[in-house]
C-alpha positions as CSV (number, residue, x, y, z in Angstrom):
1,X,165.7,197.5,69.7
2,X,162.4,198.4,71.3
3,X,161.3,202.0,71.4
4,X,159.3,203.2,74.5
5,X,156.9,206.1,74.4
6,X,157.2,208.3,77.5
7,X,154.5,210.8,78.0
8,X,155.6,213.9,80.1
9,X,154.2,217.3,80.7
10,X,157.5,219.0,79.9
11,X,161.2,218.4,79.7
12,X,162.4,220.7,82.5
13,X,164.1,219.6,85.7
14,X,161.0,218.4,87.5
15,X,160.8,215.3,89.6
16,X,159.3,212.9,87.0
17,X,161.4,214.4,84.2
18,X,164.6,214.0,86.1
19,X,163.8,210.5,87.1
20,X,163.1,209.5,83.5
21,X,166.4,211.2,82.3
22,X,168.4,209.4,85.0
23,X,167.0,206.1,83.7
24,X,167.5,207.1,80.0
25,X,171.2,207.8,80.6
26,X,171.8,204.5,82.3
27,X,169.7,202.1,80.2
28,X,171.3,200.1,77.4
29,X,170.3,202.1,74.3
30,X,171.3,199.3,71.9
31,X,168.3,197.4,73.4
32,X,165.9,200.2,74.6
33,X,165.4,203.7,73.2
34,X,163.1,206.3,74.6
35,X,160.7,208.5,72.6
36,X,159.1,211.4,74.2
37,X,155.6,212.9,73.9
38,X,155.4,216.3,75.7
39,X,153.0,219.1,76.0
40,X,155.5,222.0,76.0
41,X,156.5,222.9,72.5
42,X,159.6,224.9,73.2
43,X,163.2,223.8,74.0
44,X,163.7,223.0,77.6
45,X,166.4,221.8,80.0
46,X,166.6,218.2,78.7
47,X,165.8,218.8,75.0
48,X,169.4,218.9,73.8
49,X,170.5,216.0,75.8
50,X,167.6,213.8,74.6
51,X,168.6,214.6,71.0
52,X,172.2,213.8,71.7
53,X,171.2,210.4,73.2
54,X,169.2,209.6,70.0
55,X,165.8,210.3,71.4
56,X,162.9,211.7,69.4
57,X,160.4,214.3,70.8
58,X,156.8,214.8,69.7
59,X,154.9,217.8,70.8
60,X,151.1,217.5,71.5
61,X,148.8,220.4,72.6
62,X,148.1,220.8,76.3
63,X,144.8,219.4,77.5
64,X,142.4,222.3,78.2
65,X,139.1,220.5,78.4
66,X,137.6,222.3,75.4
67,X,140.1,220.6,73.1
68,X,139.1,217.1,74.3
69,X,138.0,215.8,70.9
70,X,140.9,217.5,69.1
71,X,143.4,215.7,71.3
72,X,141.5,212.4,71.0
73,X,141.9,212.7,67.2
74,X,145.6,213.6,67.5
75,X,146.3,210.5,69.6
76,X,144.3,208.2,67.3
77,X,146.2,209.5,64.2
78,X,149.5,209.3,66.0
79,X,149.1,205.6,66.8
80,X,147.8,205.0,63.3
81,X,150.8,206.7,61.7
82,X,153.3,205.0,64.1
83,X,152.6,201.3,64.5
84,X,156.3,200.8,65.5
85,X,155.6,201.8,69.1
86,X,154.5,198.9,71.3
87,X,154.7,200.3,74.8
88,X,153.4,203.6,76.3
89,X,154.7,204.7,79.7
90,X,152.7,207.7,80.9
91,X,153.9,210.0,83.6
92,X,151.0,212.5,83.0
93,X,148.0,211.5,85.1
94,X,145.7,214.5,84.7
95,X,144.2,213.4,81.3
96,X,145.8,210.0,80.8
97,X,142.2,208.5,80.9
98,X,141.8,210.0,77.4
99,X,144.7,208.4,75.6
100,X,145.3,205.1,77.5
101,X,142.2,203.4,76.0
102,X,143.2,204.7,72.5
103,X,146.7,203.3,73.0
104,X,145.4,199.9,74.1
105,X,143.0,199.8,71.2
106,X,146.0,200.4,68.9
107,X,147.7,197.4,70.4
108,X,150.1,199.0,72.8
109,X,150.9,197.8,76.3
110,X,150.2,200.7,78.7
111,X,151.9,201.8,81.9
112,X,150.7,204.6,84.1
113,X,153.3,205.9,86.6
114,X,152.4,207.7,89.9
115,X,155.0,210.3,91.1
116,X,152.9,212.1,93.7
117,X,150.5,211.8,96.6
118,X,148.3,214.8,96.0
119,X,146.8,217.1,93.4
120,X,146.9,220.1,95.6
121,X,143.7,222.0,96.6
122,X,140.8,223.7,95.0
123,X,138.5,223.1,92.0
124,X,141.4,222.1,89.8
125,X,142.4,219.4,92.2
126,X,138.8,218.0,92.3
127,X,138.6,217.9,88.5
128,X,142.0,216.1,88.3
129,X,140.8,213.6,90.9
130,X,137.7,212.8,88.9
131,X,139.7,212.4,85.7
132,X,142.3,210.2,87.3
133,X,139.9,207.7,88.9
134,X,139.4,205.6,85.8
135,X,143.2,205.0,85.4
136,X,143.1,202.1,87.8
137,X,140.9,200.3,85.3
138,X,142.5,201.4,82.1
139,X,146.2,200.6,82.2
140,X,147.9,197.2,81.8
141,X,150.6,197.9,84.4
142,X,151.0,200.4,87.2
143,X,154.2,201.9,88.5
144,X,154.9,204.1,91.5
145,X,157.8,205.7,93.2
146,X,156.5,204.4,96.5
147,X,153.7,202.4,98.0
148,X,152.1,205.7,99.2
149,X,152.1,207.1,95.6
150,X,150.5,204.0,94.2
151,X,147.8,203.8,96.8
152,X,146.9,207.5,96.3
153,X,146.4,207.2,92.6
154,X,145.4,203.6,92.0
155,X,144.0,202.4,95.3
156,X,145.1,199.5,97.6
157,X,143.6,196.8,95.4
158,X,145.9,197.7,92.5
159,X,149.0,198.1,94.7
160,X,148.5,194.7,96.3
161,X,148.1,193.1,92.8
162,X,150.9,191.7,90.6
163,X,150.3,194.5,88.1
164,X,151.8,197.1,90.5
165,X,155.6,197.7,90.5
166,X,157.6,200.1,92.7
167,X,160.4,201.6,90.5
168,X,162.7,203.4,92.8
169,X,163.7,207.0,91.9
170,X,167.4,206.3,91.6
171,X,170.6,208.3,91.2
172,X,174.2,207.9,90.0
173,X,175.5,207.3,93.5
174,X,179.1,208.0,92.5
175,X,178.3,211.6,91.6
176,X,176.8,212.2,95.1
177,X,179.6,210.7,97.2
178,X,180.9,213.4,99.5
179,X,184.0,215.2,98.1
180,X,185.8,217.7,100.4
181,X,187.6,219.3,97.4
182,X,184.2,219.9,95.7
183,X,182.8,221.3,98.9
184,X,185.7,223.8,99.2
185,X,185.4,224.9,95.6
186,X,181.7,225.5,95.7
187,X,181.7,227.2,99.1
188,X,184.2,229.6,97.6
189,X,182.3,230.0,94.4
190,X,179.1,230.8,96.3
191,X,181.0,233.0,98.7
192,X,179.7,231.2,101.7
193,X,182.8,231.8,103.9
194,X,182.4,230.0,107.3
195,X,178.6,230.4,107.4
196,X,176.5,227.4,108.4
197,X,174.7,226.6,105.2
198,X,171.2,225.3,104.9
199,X,169.8,224.1,101.5
200,X,166.5,223.2,99.8
201,X,166.2,221.8,96.3
202,X,162.7,221.9,94.7
203,X,160.4,223.6,92.3
204,X,158.9,226.9,93.5
205,X,155.4,225.3,93.9
206,X,152.9,225.2,96.8
207,X,153.7,221.5,97.5
208,X,157.3,222.4,98.6
209,X,156.1,224.7,101.4
210,X,158.5,227.6,100.8
211,X,156.5,229.9,103.1
212,X,157.2,227.6,106.1
213,X,160.8,227.1,104.9
214,X,161.5,230.9,104.9
215,X,159.8,231.4,108.3
216,X,161.9,228.5,109.6
217,X,165.1,230.0,108.3
218,X,164.2,233.4,109.7
219,X,164.1,232.0,113.2
220,X,167.3,230.0,112.7
221,X,169.0,233.2,111.4
222,X,167.7,235.2,114.4
223,X,169.4,232.7,116.7
224,X,172.5,232.4,114.6
225,X,173.2,235.3,112.2
226,X,176.2,233.4,110.7
227,X,173.8,231.3,108.6
228,X,172.7,231.2,105.0
229,X,170.0,229.4,103.0
230,X,170.4,228.2,99.4
231,X,167.2,227.8,97.4
232,X,167.7,225.7,94.3
233,X,164.8,225.7,91.8
234,X,162.3,227.9,90.1
235,X,158.7,228.0,89.3
236,X,155.4,229.9,89.5
237,X,155.9,231.1,93.1
238,X,159.2,232.8,92.3
239,X,157.9,236.4,92.8
240,X,156.0,235.6,96.0
241,X,159.1,233.8,97.5
242,X,161.2,236.9,96.6
243,X,158.7,239.1,98.3
244,X,158.7,237.1,101.5
245,X,162.5,237.1,101.6
246,X,162.3,240.9,101.4
247,X,159.6,241.1,104.1
248,X,161.8,239.0,106.4
249,X,164.9,241.2,105.6
250,X,166.8,238.2,104.4
251,X,168.0,239.5,101.0
252,X,171.6,239.0,102.0
253,X,171.1,235.6,103.7
254,X,169.0,233.7,101.2
255,X,170.5,232.9,97.8
256,X,168.2,232.1,94.9
257,X,170.3,229.8,92.7
258,X,167.7,229.0,90.0
259,X,167.2,225.7,88.2
260,X,170.5,224.0,87.6
261,X,172.3,220.7,87.0
262,X,175.1,220.9,89.6
263,X,173.0,219.6,92.4
264,X,175.6,217.2,93.9
265,X,178.2,220.0,94.2
266,X,175.7,222.3,95.9
267,X,174.8,219.6,98.3
268,X,178.5,219.0,99.1
269,X,178.8,222.7,100.0
270,X,175.8,222.6,102.4
271,X,175.6,221.6,106.1
272,X,171.9,220.6,106.5
273,X,169.0,219.8,104.0
274,X,165.6,221.2,104.8
275,X,162.5,219.5,103.2
276,X,159.2,220.7,104.6
277,X,157.0,219.5,101.8
278,X,153.2,219.4,102.2
279,X,153.1,216.3,100.0
280,X,155.6,214.1,98.1
281,X,155.2,211.0,95.9
282,X,158.7,210.0,97.2
283,X,161.1,212.9,97.6
284,X,164.2,211.7,95.7
285,X,166.2,214.8,96.5
286,X,166.2,213.8,100.2
287,X,168.0,210.6,99.2
288,X,170.4,212.6,97.1
289,X,171.2,214.8,100.1
290,X,171.8,211.8,102.3
291,X,174.1,210.3,99.7
292,X,176.3,213.4,100.1
293,X,176.4,213.0,103.9
294,X,173.9,215.7,104.7
295,X,171.5,215.4,107.6
296,X,167.9,215.9,106.4
297,X,165.0,217.4,108.2
298,X,161.8,216.4,106.5
299,X,158.1,217.0,107.1
300,X,156.0,214.0,108.2
301,X,154.3,214.2,104.8
302,X,157.4,212.9,103.1
303,X,157.3,209.0,102.7
304,X,159.4,207.4,105.4
305,X,161.1,205.2,102.7
306,X,163.4,208.2,101.8
307,X,165.2,207.5,105.1
308,X,168.5,205.7,104.2
309,X,170.7,207.0,107.0
310,X,170.4,207.5,110.7
311,X,170.3,211.3,110.2
312,X,167.0,211.7,108.4
313,X,164.3,213.1,110.6
314,X,160.5,213.6,110.2
315,X,158.7,216.4,112.0
316,X,155.2,217.9,111.6
317,X,155.2,221.4,110.1
318,X,152.7,222.3,112.8
319,X,155.7,222.7,115.2
320,X,158.1,225.4,113.9
321,X,160.2,225.5,117.1
322,X,160.8,221.7,116.9
323,X,162.1,222.3,113.3
324,X,164.3,225.1,114.5
325,X,165.9,223.0,117.2
326,X,166.4,220.0,115.1
327,X,167.8,222.0,112.2
328,X,170.3,223.7,114.4
329,X,171.4,220.5,116.2
330,X,171.9,218.4,113.1
331,X,174.5,219.7,110.7
332,X,177.2,217.9,108.7
333,X,180.1,218.2,111.0
334,X,178.2,218.1,114.2
335,X,177.3,214.5,113.3
336,X,180.6,213.5,111.6
337,X,178.7,211.7,108.9
338,X,181.5,211.0,106.3
339,X,181.7,207.2,106.8
340,X,180.3,204.3,104.8
341,X,178.2,202.7,107.4
342,X,176.0,205.9,107.6
343,X,175.1,205.8,103.9
344,X,175.0,202.0,103.2
345,X,171.3,202.3,102.4
346,X,172.1,204.5,99.4
347,X,173.2,201.6,97.2
348,X,169.6,200.3,96.8
349,X,168.9,203.6,95.0
350,X,171.7,203.1,92.4
351,X,170.5,204.1,88.9
352,X,172.3,201.1,87.3
353,X,170.1,198.7,89.3
354,X,166.8,200.6,88.5
355,X,167.7,200.9,84.8
356,X,168.4,197.2,84.6
357,X,165.1,196.4,86.3
358,X,163.1,198.6,83.9
359,X,164.9,197.4,80.9
360,X,164.1,193.8,81.8
361,X,160.5,194.7,82.3
362,X,160.2,196.4,78.9
363,X,161.9,193.5,77.1
364,X,159.7,190.8,78.7
365,X,156.3,192.5,79.0
C-alpha cells in the first residue's frame, strides 16, 4: 500500500475538500491510503469520516508570514521523521512554494493542484499571486480541475506540457439521479408547498456573488411571489447575507439551510439552479445540479466545461434582467428534463472513473 500526503487548508465542505473526499471514498484503500496535513486544528465536517476510513490527520500551524521560518522547520522535521511518505499532493497554493522544495529535497514526488481561477481582490490577492508564481517551477506534476484553472495558476507552457493533468471533479452519479419520491419528501420537509424553488449551493464567500444572487431573486419574487430561494452553505459573509435578505424583505422567502451533506436531495427538491459566481476553478456543483435534472443558469465566469446538458446557460452578471428572464423560463418541469439523453454527459464525471485514473497515476509515478 502507498500512502499519499494531501495538504488542505481545512476539512470542511469546501470545493477542494469535497473533491478529495469523493476520491478518497471511491479509491481502493487496499492499494492507496490518504494522509492529511491541514491547517485547522479542530474537528471539522470530514474529520470523523477520515478516521473511519483509516486516514491519519496531521495539524500544522497556519501560514502567517511572520512564522515562515517556524513552518519551514516544521516541514523539514516532518519529512525527516516520516520517510514512509513518497508522494505529496498539495491543494493549498498560497504558501506551497515554501514546502514543495523541502518535500522534493526529502525525496518525495510533488503534485500541486489548482482548484480556482482567482485569488480575489486587494493586497492579499497580490501577495498570494507573488507567492504562487514559483509553483510552476517547483512541482514535479501539475493537476487542475479544468484547463482554465491550470492556465491561471501555472501558465500555458505548463498546461501544454506532459506534466499537466486534468483531474475532473467527479461525483457518485447514482446519488444524484433524479428521484421523484426524494423530491416529494424533501419538499414536504422544507415546507415548500407548490412554490417554484430556486437553489444555490456554495460557500458564503465573495467569489459566489450572493449580493447579485439576492438582487436577482428579489426581482424574480416581485414578478412571481409564489417562489422561494434555498441557500445551502455558510462562511464569512453569513451576517451580511442575512442583512441583505432583511433589507429586501425576503425573510420568509429565502431559506438559509447551512452547510450540510444532503445536497442531492435538496437539488431533487428544487426547480432551477442559480450560479452567478465571479470566478470558479470549475464549478462542480453545477454538474451535480444537472445530474439531478435541474436547469442551471451560470455566470459567464464559470468554465464552459461544466455544461453537460442542453439546459445549462451562461450569462454575464452585468445583465440582471437577462438573468431574471432566463431563470423564470427555465425550470425543471417547464423543460421536461427527466430523460437519459439530457444527462448523458454526466457519466464522464463518474467518481469511480476519476478515482481509478488517480490511483493509476499514484501507483505508476
